[in-house]
C-alpha positions as semicolon CSV with decimal commas, in nm:
position;residue;x (nm);y (nm);z (nm)
1;M;0,991;-1,027;-1,045
2;D;0,977;-1,318;-0,798
3;D;0,744;-1,623;-0,908
4;D;0,534;-1,572;-0,606
5;V;0,465;-1,198;-0,654
6;R;0,391;-1,257;-1,045
7;A;0,122;-1,530;-0,935
8;L;-0,017;-1,292;-0,684
9;V;-0,024;-0,975;-0,924
10;E;-0,219;-1,202;-1,214
11;A;-0,443;-1,316;-0,929
12;I;-0,528;-0,971;-0,830
13;H;-0,571;-0,882;-1,202
14;A;-0,811;-1,156;-1,228
15;T;-1,071;-1,010;-0,996
16;P;-1,312;-0,732;-1,085
17;A;-1,158;-0,453;-0,857
18;L;-1,047;-0,157;-0,950
19;A;-0,764;0,072;-0,723
20;T;-0,630;0,394;-0,722
21;L;-0,265;0,372;-0,547
22;A;-0,114;0,650;-0,400
23;V;0,238;0,552;-0,246
24;T;0,467;0,846;-0,087
25;G;0,832;0,676;-0,241
26;A;0,866;0,331;-0,054
27;G;0,690;0,071;-0,178
28;S;0,715;0,228;-0,546
29;Q;0,796;-0,148;-0,673
30;A;0,485;-0,267;-0,582
31;L;0,383;-0,010;-0,882
32;A;0,607;-0,156;-1,133
33;W;0,533;-0,493;-1,030
34;L;0,113;-0,440;-1,092
35;F;0,235;-0,277;-1,452
36;G;0,495;-0,528;-1,506
37;V;0,248;-0,835;-1,547
38;G;-0,040;-0,820;-1,840
39;G;-0,367;-0,726;-1,729
40;A;-0,269;-0,411;-1,514
41;S;-0,576;-0,227;-1,697
42;R;-0,814;-0,429;-1,559
43;T;-0,692;-0,340;-1,211
44;V;-0,547;-0,029;-1,169
45;L;-0,712;0,291;-1,273
46;E;-0,442;0,518;-1,146
47;A;-0,115;0,508;-0,957
48;T;0,086;0,798;-0,840
49;I;0,365;0,880;-0,583
50;P;0,332;1,215;-0,437
51;Y;0,707;1,198;-0,287
52;A;0,788;1,550;-0,166
53;A;0,605;1,656;0,160
54;E;0,404;1,901;-0,037
55;A;0,259;1,680;-0,250
56;T;0,142;1,421;0,014
57;T;-0,034;1,735;0,173
58;E;-0,207;1,813;-0,132
59;Y;-0,322;1,472;-0,206
60;I;-0,451;1,425;0,128
61;G;-0,563;1,766;0,164
62;S;-0,411;1,848;0,480
63;E;-0,078;1,789;0,624
64;P;-0,059;1,465;0,839
65;P;0,119;1,498;1,177
66;E;0,395;1,265;1,026
67;F;0,454;1,180;0,694
68;A;0,575;0,846;0,752
69;S;0,253;0,735;0,966
70;L;-0,061;0,577;0,996
71;E;-0,280;0,895;0,977
72;A;-0,091;0,974;0,632
73;A;-0,161;0,624;0,508
74;E;-0,529;0,654;0,595
75;G;-0,563;0,999;0,421
76;L;-0,359;0,855;0,132
77;A;-0,646;0,573;0,086
78;R;-0,936;0,788;0,119
79;S;-0,805;1,041;-0,138
80;A;-0,728;0,756;-0,335
81;R;-1,068;0,578;-0,281
82;K;-1,221;0,929;-0,412
83;R;-1,040;0,953;-0,693
84;S;-1,133;0,598;-0,806
85;L;-1,505;0,729;-0,769
86;H;-1,416;1,012;-0,940
87;L;-1,270;0,800;-1,216
88;V;-1,552;0,532;-1,306
89;G;-1,824;0,821;-1,250
90;G;-1,961;0,687;-0,966
91;A;-2,020;0,327;-1,114
92;P;-2,116;0,027;-0,884
93;T;-1,768;-0,156;-0,880
94;A;-1,533;-0,302;-0,655
95;L;-1,320;0,038;-0,580
96;I;-1,048;0,062;-0,394
97;G;-0,841;0,345;-0,250
98;L;-0,481;0,218;-0,134
99;G;-0,224;0,464;0,033
100;C;0,124;0,369;0,164
101;A;0,339;0,599;0,378
102;A;0,664;0,457;0,519
103;A;0,976;0,547;0,601
104;I;1,302;0,325;0,493
105;A;1,697;0,314;0,504
106;T;1,836;0,603;0,276
107;D;2,159;0,749;0,221
108;R;2,208;0,901;0,578
109;T;2,117;0,769;0,930
110;K;1,748;0,815;1,030
111;R;1,694;0,884;1,391
112;G;1,341;0,705;1,366
113;D;1,206;0,318;1,313
114;H;1,235;0,242;0,969
115;R;0,843;0,182;0,932
116;A;0,559;0,144;0,655
117;F;0,193;0,195;0,692
118;V;-0,052;0,101;0,443
119;G;-0,443;0,211;0,441
120;V;-0,674;0,081;0,230
121;E;-1,031;0,193;0,186
122;T;-1,307;-0,039;0,009
123;G;-1,682;0,049;-0,003
124;S;-1,879;0,164;0,261
125;N;-1,569;0,348;0,386
126;E;-1,418;0,060;0,522
127;L;-1,055;0,187;0,596
128;T;-0,786;-0,136;0,670
129;T;-0,462;-0,068;0,791
130;Y;-0,134;-0,285;0,807
131;S;0,143;-0,120;1,021
132;L;0,524;-0,256;0,997
133;T;0,820;-0,157;1,199
134;L;1,131;-0,267;0,998
135;K;1,456;-0,361;1,225
136;K;1,677;-0,113;1,172
137;G;2,004;-0,160;1,006
138;A;1,887;-0,573;0,908
139;R;1,813;-0,481;0,524
140;S;1,951;-0,273;0,256
141;R;1,726;0,020;0,125
142;D;1,639;-0,233;-0,192
143;Q;1,544;-0,515;0,046
144;E;1,290;-0,274;0,279
145;E;1,173;-0,140;-0,095
146;A;1,088;-0,509;-0,145
147;V;0,919;-0,600;0,218
148;V;0,739;-0,302;0,190
149;S;0,620;-0,375;-0,225
150;R;0,539;-0,737;-0,095
151;L;0,305;-0,554;0,172
152;I;0,104;-0,329;-0,060
153;L;0,049;-0,636;-0,266
154;K;-0,061;-0,858;0,001
155;A;-0,318;-0,576;0,088
156;L;-0,430;-0,479;-0,233
157;A;-0,489;-0,873;-0,265
158;A;-0,721;-0,911;0,070
159;A;-0,913;-0,593;-0,060
160;S;-0,944;-0,767;-0,384
161;G;-1,112;-1,068;-0,243
162;I;-0,751;-1,291;-0,249
163;E;-0,604;-1,453;0,039
164;T;-0,257;-1,502;0,008
165;A;0,039;-1,680;0,211
166;L;0,298;-1,431;0,009
167;D;0,596;-1,422;0,212
168;L;0,700;-1,069;0,378
169;T;1,011;-1,199;0,449
170;L;1,001;-1,053;0,753
171;K;1,265;-1,076;1,075
172;P;1,143;-1,264;1,351
173;D;1,088;-0,981;1,560
174;E;0,895;-0,817;1,292
175;Q;0,529;-0,837;1,263
176;V;0,249;-0,664;1,062
177;V;-0,037;-0,520;1,264
178;V;-0,395;-0,533;1,081
179;D;-0,649;-0,296;1,180
180;S;-0,980;-0,376;0,989
181;P;-1,368;-0,330;1,074
182;Q;-1,419;-0,667;1,041
183;A;-1,155;-0,816;1,287
184;G;-1,054;-0,529;1,494
185;S;-0,661;-0,551;1,557
186;R;-0,503;-0,862;1,470
187;R;-0,121;-0,929;1,432
């Protein structure tokens, strides 16, 4: 784990935020990073990987139009926050539901873009989304996994009230599009 990632995870663990996370495969390294630093029990209520299409559909409660889509990430985030509320018994606390739906490099050529979508739901059903299209063929699967996992940590940090300059290692023509209730769309 890189020092910048470790420092951010330590900062997240130091906040009062409690999170339930659901990632559909890509981005699972973020879960390992969260559990790899002491204090995870202060942050993570539950982490799950609904990897198969059927598992994602069951977790969300309906089949998204596409599994690697903004709609899927939003559905995962909403379901994760509901799970957070259930796990704490509705106690007043800073609860986060985070969902990630992505399609990254694999052992076969993909027709579509390599992309990642992260949804984060916090209090009052506020949903912030992060969208990223990766330059196809520019990285290995491991490298794309690291980018998506860093994006998840950055989104979790923001929901926890932490501003971070964590480097996502984006290529010059890549950008994250953030859409939040407070700021509208921004890049």
